[in-house]
TORDRENDREN-33360 format. One record per atom (N, C-alpha, C): x, y, z; residue in one letter. Coordinates in steps of 0.02 Angstrom, whole numbers, m for minus. Layout:
BEGIN
+--------+--------+--------+------+
:      u :      v :      w : type :
+--------+--------+--------+------+
:      X :      Y :      Z :    A :
...
+--------+--------+--------+------+
This chain:
BEGIN
+--------+--------+--------+------+
:      u :      v :      w : type :
+--------+--------+--------+------+
:     54 :    m53 :      2 :    X :
:      2 :     m5 :     m3 :    X :
:     37 :     70 :     m3 :    X :
:     90 :     58 :     48 :    X :
:    127 :    132 :     65 :    X :
:    185 :    131 :     m8 :    X :
:    205 :     71 :    m21 :    X :
:    247 :     76 :    m83 :    X :
:    222 :    121 :   m149 :    X :
:    141 :     80 :   m162 :    X :
:    103 :    109 :   m209 :    X :
:     93 :    176 :   m201 :    X :
:     68 :    200 :   m152 :    X :
:     57 :    271 :   m154 :    X :
:    120 :    327 :   m155 :    X :
:    192 :    288 :   m138 :    X :
:    244 :    334 :   m139 :    X :
:    256 :    331 :   m224 :    X :
:    259 :    269 :   m257 :    X :
:    259 :    273 :   m330 :    X :
:    215 :    330 :   m371 :    X :
:    153 :    318 :   m340 :    X :
:    108 :    372 :   m379 :    X :
:    125 :    436 :   m354 :    X :
:    149 :    458 :   m304 :    X :
:    162 :    519 :   m280 :    X :
:    233 :    552 :   m330 :    X :
:    271 :    496 :   m341 :    X :
:    326 :    509 :   m396 :    X :
:    302 :    514 :   m460 :    X :
:    252 :    481 :   m481 :    X :
:    236 :    488 :   m542 :    X :
:    202 :    572 :   m557 :    X :
:    145 :    582 :   m501 :    X :
:    136 :    645 :   m505 :    X :
:    188 :    700 :   m499 :    X :
:    227 :    701 :   m472 :    X :
:    284 :    743 :   m466 :    X :
:    328 :    754 :   m541 :    X :
:    339 :    690 :   m579 :    X :
:    360 :    687 :   m643 :    X :
:    305 :    701 :   m696 :    X :
:    248 :    709 :   m687 :    X :
:    201 :    712 :   m747 :    X :
:    164 :    805 :   m727 :    X :
:    191 :    826 :   m671 :    X :
:    150 :    895 :   m659 :    X :
:    139 :    938 :   m705 :    X :
:    179 :    946 :   m747 :    X :
:    151 :    978 :   m802 :    X :
:    110 :    954 :   m870 :    X :
:    104 :    899 :   m861 :    X :
:     62 :    858 :   m914 :    X :
:    m26 :    851 :   m880 :    X :
:    m79 :    833 :   m905 :    X :
:   m127 :    822 :   m897 :    X :
:   m146 :    754 :   m848 :    X :
:   m170 :    745 :   m810 :    X :
:   m182 :    692 :   m761 :    X :
:   m174 :    628 :   m824 :    X :
:   m155 :    576 :   m787 :    X :
:   m141 :    511 :   m828 :    X :
:   m209 :    452 :   m797 :    X :
:   m229 :    413 :   m841 :    X :
:   m283 :    369 :   m814 :    X :
:   m262 :    327 :   m745 :    X :
:   m197 :    318 :   m737 :    X :
:   m170 :    279 :   m679 :    X :
:   m187 :    334 :   m631 :    X :
:   m181 :    391 :   m639 :    X :
:   m195 :    445 :   m570 :    X :
:   m273 :    427 :   m546 :    X :
:   m316 :    444 :   m604 :    X :
:   m382 :    428 :   m589 :    X :
:   m400 :    362 :   m565 :    X :
:   m370 :    310 :   m585 :    X :
:   m377 :    232 :   m553 :    X :
:   m354 :    254 :   m485 :    X :
:   m299 :    274 :   m467 :    X :
:   m276 :    278 :   m396 :    X :
:   m316 :    306 :   m352 :    X :
:   m363 :    377 :   m364 :    X :
:   m394 :    408 :   m341 :    X :
:   m469 :    371 :   m327 :    X :
:   m488 :    329 :   m373 :    X :
:   m546 :    285 :   m382 :    X :
:   m535 :    241 :   m319 :    X :
:   m466 :    203 :   m312 :    X :
:   m464 :    147 :   m263 :    X :
:   m462 :    177 :   m200 :    X :
:   m433 :    240 :   m189 :    X :
:   m426 :    270 :   m127 :    X :
:   m501 :    282 :    m94 :    X :
:   m530 :    311 :   m145 :    X :
:   m609 :    326 :   m129 :    X :
:   m642 :    253 :   m113 :    X :
:   m645 :    213 :   m156 :    X :
:   m666 :    143 :   m141 :    X :
:   m668 :    122 :    m70 :    X :
:   m583 :    126 :    m61 :    X :
:   m577 :     97 :     18 :    X :
:   m597 :    144 :     66 :    X :
:   m600 :    216 :     64 :    X :
:   m630 :    251 :    112 :    X :
:   m709 :    225 :    130 :    X :
:   m748 :    217 :     61 :    X :
:   m818 :    208 :     68 :    X :
:   m812 :    126 :    113 :    X :
:   m773 :     86 :     88 :    X :
:   m766 :     14 :    117 :    X :
:   m774 :     33 :    202 :    X :
:   m705 :     77 :    211 :    X :
:   m695 :     77 :    299 :    X :
:   m755 :    102 :    321 :    X :
:   m793 :    151 :    291 :    X :
:   m852 :    180 :    329 :    X :
:   m912 :    121 :    322 :    X :
:   m914 :    100 :    274 :    X :
:   m965 :     30 :    284 :    X :
:   m951 :     m4 :    331 :    X :
:   m882 :    m18 :    342 :    X :
:   m867 :    m85 :    397 :    X :
:   m886 :    m48 :    467 :    X :
:   m859 :     14 :    471 :    X :
:   m875 :     37 :    529 :    X :
:   m949 :     51 :    544 :    X :
:   m994 :     69 :    516 :    X :
:  m1073 :     49 :    520 :    X :
:  m1090 :    m12 :    528 :    X :
:  m1075 :    m63 :    489 :    X :
:  m1092 :   m138 :    509 :    X :
:  m1063 :   m143 :    590 :    X :
:  m1007 :   m138 :    605 :    X :
:   m973 :   m152 :    665 :    X :
:  m1010 :   m118 :    716 :    X :
:  m1042 :    m61 :    720 :    X :
:  m1072 :    m19 :    761 :    X :
:  m1150 :    m45 :    766 :    X :
+--------+--------+--------+------+
C-alpha cells in the first residue's frame, strides 16, 4: 500500500506539467473505494 502511494506521488511529481493520466484517476478511485469500504465496515460493526 505505502509503496504504491509513494510511487504514485513520484509519478505525479514527474508529470506535474502534463494532464492527469488514467493511472492517477484509477488510484483516486481506489482510494475513494477504500474509504467507502472502511465507512461501511464501521457502520456494520456498530
